[in-house]
N, C-alpha and C positions, 0 to 999 in steps of 0.2 A: 505495501499499499504506499500510494505517496500524498504526503501533508505538504503543502504550500502555506508558506508561513510569511511570501510577501506582505509588508505591509504590518504587521503585528507587532504591537508591544511585545514587552516580554513575558508580562501578567499575563494575558490571552493569548498566547503562542502559549504557553505552557499549560493553560486549560483546553486549545486544542488539540495537543499533541497529547494530553491523556483521554481526550476524546477517542483520539485516533486509536490508540493503546487499545482501550477496549473495542472498537469496533474490529481489530486486529486479533483479538484474544474469541469474539463473536464468531468471525469468517475463517478462524484459524490459520490467518494471514501468517508467516515465518519472518516476514519484512516489512518493516518501517522507513522507509526514507522520508527524512525533513530535508525540504526545500527552503534554505533561509535567506539565498544570496553570500554574494562574498566581498563585495565591499561596504555596501549598507547593512549587512548581515550579520557584522561583528559581535554584538552582546547577544543575539540569540545562537551564534555558533558558539561561541567562549560557552555559554551557559549550557550548551545541548550536550557538549564533549567534555564536561567536566565529569567528574566524581562524584558532586554535588547530585547533579541529577541524577547517574544513576541510583545514587543509597534513596532520593527520593521515590523513585520509579521504583525500586527494591518496596521500602515502607509499604507502596499503594498496592503492591502483589505482582510487578512486572520485572521481572527479572532478564535483565539487557546486556547483549555483547556488544560492543561497538566494531563497526565493517570498514576500513580503510574505503574509500572510494576515491577515485580521480577528481573528481569534480570538487573543489574546495565552498563551493556554494552550498554544499550538500551533506547531510551528515547521514551515516544508515548505521541500523540496528538488526539484529539479529534478536527475533524474541524468544527465549527459554522456557520452555514450560517447567512450572512447576511442581 
């Protein structure tokens, strides 16, 4: 699944990403790609690539593994089954 976060503030982006994670759980999609942009999306990129986000996601029941992507404007995760 792909989640386009262009134009989102961090707080709204976090809410959108957790909605996308729930949808991935329901549809059994194993991958979530966040499209945050490269130049103007640095706040989103830095947060979603941080250990803090992974810890928050784990507390919410989502075990994620970061996957390297050649596109610096995207962050990709593998959703692991708990």
